[in-house]
ZALO-45561 format. One record per residue (C-alpha): residue number from 0; chain; x, y, z. Coordinates in nm, 4 decimals, always signed. Example, Ala and Ser with C-alpha at 12.3 -4.5 7.8 and 13.67 -1.06 7.14 Angstrom:
ZALO-45561
resi/chain/xx/yy/zz
0/A/+1.2300/-0.4500/+0.7800
1/A/+1.3670/-0.1060/+0.7140
//
This chain:
ZALO-45561
resi/chain/xx/yy/zz
0/A/+2.1169/+0.5324/+1.6930
1/A/+2.1347/+0.2323/+1.9165
2/A/+1.8103/+0.1511/+2.1009
3/A/+1.7629/-0.1063/+2.3735
4/A/+1.4192/-0.2156/+2.4898
5/A/+1.2307/-0.5239/+2.5980
6/A/+0.9687/-0.6618/+2.3610
7/A/+0.7394/-0.9391/+2.4814
8/A/+0.9820/-1.0282/+2.7583
9/A/+1.2962/-1.0373/+2.5421
10/A/+1.5594/-0.7646/+2.5464
11/A/+1.6592/-0.6293/+2.2068
12/A/+1.9280/-0.3861/+2.1040
13/A/+1.8944/-0.2526/+1.7512
14/A/+2.0451/+0.0232/+1.5450
15/A/+1.7841/+0.2549/+1.3921
16/A/+1.7754/+0.5895/+1.2208
17/A/+1.6393/+0.8608/+1.4534
18/A/+1.3259/+0.8941/+1.2363
19/A/+1.2349/+0.5210/+1.2508
20/A/+0.8928/+0.4649/+1.4025
21/A/+0.8451/+0.2034/+1.6696
22/A/+0.6027/+0.0252/+1.4338
23/A/+0.8673/+0.0022/+1.1632
24/A/+1.1310/-0.1141/+1.4113
25/A/+0.8983/-0.3864/+1.5406
26/A/+0.7969/-0.5022/+1.1942
27/A/+1.1136/-0.4554/+0.9907
28/A/+1.3890/-0.5034/+1.2450
29/A/+1.2338/-0.7570/+1.4833
30/A/+0.9970/-0.9386/+1.2444
31/A/+0.6929/-0.8765/+1.4649
32/A/+0.4422/-0.8197/+1.1860
33/A/+0.1320/-0.8538/+1.4039
34/A/+0.1514/-0.4784/+1.4550
35/A/-0.0251/-0.3563/+1.1430
36/A/+0.0138/-0.0210/+0.9747
37/A/-0.3017/+0.1384/+0.8433
38/A/-0.3143/+0.5144/+0.8208
39/A/+0.0334/+0.5890/+0.9633
40/A/-0.1164/+0.9083/+1.1096
41/A/-0.2326/+0.7723/+1.4458
42/A/-0.5997/+0.7765/+1.3512
43/A/-0.6922/+0.4119/+1.2869
44/A/-0.5284/+0.2452/+1.5883
45/A/-0.4213/-0.0693/+1.4032
46/A/-0.0623/-0.0151/+1.5199
47/A/-0.1503/-0.0020/+1.8903
48/A/+0.1004/-0.1675/+2.1245
49/A/+0.1606/-0.1401/+2.4982
50/A/+0.4623/+0.0575/+2.6157
51/A/+0.5174/+0.0225/+2.9880
52/A/+0.1553/-0.0922/+3.0109
53/A/+0.0062/+0.2041/+2.8254
54/A/-0.1593/+0.1666/+2.4852
55/A/+0.0175/+0.3865/+2.2290
56/A/+0.0160/+0.4344/+1.8533
57/A/+0.3439/+0.2818/+1.7420
58/A/+0.3290/+0.4624/+1.4062
59/A/+0.3545/+0.7967/+1.5888
60/A/+0.6170/+0.6864/+1.8392
61/A/+0.9813/+0.6891/+1.7427
62/A/+1.1772/+0.3762/+1.8220
63/A/+1.4282/+0.5886/+2.0155
64/A/+1.1443/+0.6996/+2.2450
65/A/+1.1082/+0.3368/+2.3566
66/A/+1.4634/+0.3289/+2.4929
67/A/+1.4570/+0.1225/+2.8133
68/A/+1.0836/+0.0562/+2.7842
69/A/+0.8844/-0.2636/+2.8127
70/A/+0.6956/-0.3093/+2.4850
71/A/+0.4209/-0.5657/+2.4394
72/A/+0.2838/-0.6530/+2.0975
73/A/+0.0041/-0.8845/+1.9938
74/A/+0.2630/-1.1621/+1.9558
75/A/+0.3246/-1.1361/+2.3308
76/A/-0.0396/-1.1340/+2.4369
77/A/-0.0834/-1.5105/+2.4737
78/A/+0.0757/-1.7015/+2.7593
79/A/+0.2792/-1.9530/+2.5619
80/A/+0.0289/-2.1750/+2.3832
81/A/-0.2566/-2.0467/+2.6022
82/A/-0.4508/-1.7672/+2.4294
83/A/-0.5211/-1.4504/+2.6245
84/A/-0.8855/-1.4148/+2.7346
85/A/-0.9200/-1.1314/+2.4805
86/A/-0.8080/-1.3584/+2.1981
87/A/-1.0518/-1.6281/+2.3098
88/A/-1.3335/-1.3747/+2.3411
89/A/-1.2681/-1.2248/+1.9968
90/A/-1.2940/-1.5715/+1.8431
91/A/-1.6017/-1.6697/+2.0449
92/A/-1.7880/-1.3448/+1.9759
93/A/-1.6938/-1.3207/+1.6069
94/A/-1.5304/-0.9867/+1.6774
95/A/-1.3202/-0.9933/+1.3651
96/A/-1.3720/-1.0326/+0.9972
97/A/-1.0746/-0.9340/+0.7857
98/A/-0.8531/-0.9206/+1.0962
99/A/-0.6510/-0.6152/+0.9949
100/A/-0.7593/-0.4036/+1.2915
101/A/-0.7696/-0.6931/+1.5380
102/A/-0.4148/-0.6649/+1.6797
103/A/-0.4720/-0.2980/+1.7565
104/A/-0.8041/-0.3672/+1.9276
105/A/-0.6546/-0.6531/+2.1285
106/A/-0.3694/-0.4372/+2.2544
107/A/-0.5951/-0.1360/+2.3177
108/A/-0.8280/-0.3510/+2.5261
109/A/-0.5432/-0.5322/+2.7043
110/A/-0.4156/-0.1957/+2.8259
111/A/-0.7600/-0.0564/+2.9019
112/A/-0.8771/-0.3625/+3.0966
113/A/-0.5548/-0.3742/+3.2962
114/A/-0.6168/-0.0122/+3.3930
115/A/-0.9965/-0.0383/+3.4300
116/A/-1.0976/-0.4000/+3.5070
117/A/-1.4671/-0.3059/+3.5155
118/A/-1.4602/-0.1107/+3.1902
119/A/-1.7315/-0.3330/+3.0449
120/A/-1.9769/-0.2291/+3.3174
121/A/-1.9899/+0.1267/+3.1819
122/A/-2.1114/+0.1038/+2.8212
123/A/-2.0409/+0.4700/+2.7504
124/A/-1.6857/+0.4416/+2.8748
125/A/-1.6296/+0.1178/+2.6788
126/A/-1.7665/+0.2828/+2.3638
127/A/-1.5349/+0.5799/+2.4180
128/A/-1.2333/+0.3508/+2.4448
129/A/-1.3339/+0.1467/+2.1397
130/A/-1.4003/+0.4610/+1.9359
131/A/-1.0288/+0.5324/+1.9317
132/A/-0.9693/+0.2407/+1.6910
133/A/-1.1319/+0.1922/+1.3532
134/A/-1.2872/-0.1213/+1.2083
135/A/-1.4534/-0.1158/+0.8687
136/A/-1.5931/-0.4687/+0.8830
137/A/-1.7680/-0.5573/+1.2071
138/A/-1.9835/-0.2681/+1.3209
139/A/-1.8274/-0.3039/+1.6695
140/A/-2.1074/-0.5170/+1.8215
141/A/-1.8888/-0.8284/+1.8337
142/A/-1.5940/-0.6257/+1.9607
143/A/-1.8078/-0.4861/+2.2454
144/A/-1.9285/-0.8362/+2.3348
145/A/-1.5723/-0.9690/+2.3220
146/A/-1.4481/-0.6888/+2.5476
147/A/-1.7208/-0.7658/+2.8023
148/A/-1.6576/-1.1396/+2.7844
149/A/-1.2823/-1.0946/+2.8303
150/A/-1.3326/-0.8476/+3.1166
151/A/-1.5536/-1.0988/+3.2990
152/A/-1.2988/-1.3751/+3.2412
153/A/-1.0093/-1.1593/+3.3596
154/A/-1.1975/-1.0573/+3.6747
155/A/-1.2942/-1.4172/+3.7482
156/A/-0.9331/-1.5297/+3.7101
157/A/-0.7797/-1.2421/+3.9042
158/A/-0.6399/-1.0347/+3.6274
//
């Protein structure tokens, strides 16, 4: 099947089998390997990308379901050479260790903070959002701090 979608601002048209996941299409067909595959059952969240602004599990989404959509991966998070406030906050707050889950957390939080700019002001709500992705290294304290730091930065800079 022929699928056309925009990924990180660039339009792509690729031929995929109907059963090809969006994660596999991004990684294998477009070379965007920042989207990591962990469990491939939608549980770990490491494959999280934004589709039309909504965080989704790309391992559970078929590439054909993204037809006409705007897809954003971790490779498209920065603004050119300027890191996204989430990327800066993750580095500053030591919110990563092995880094495997990091792309999924960055994209989850990019979507969540765009939808709820004051997410960090409600610790329970922030914890609920973060609980949807798994990290086996950090214990989440640094990730929480990074989310709050990025939220403050985004609010201060208008978005």
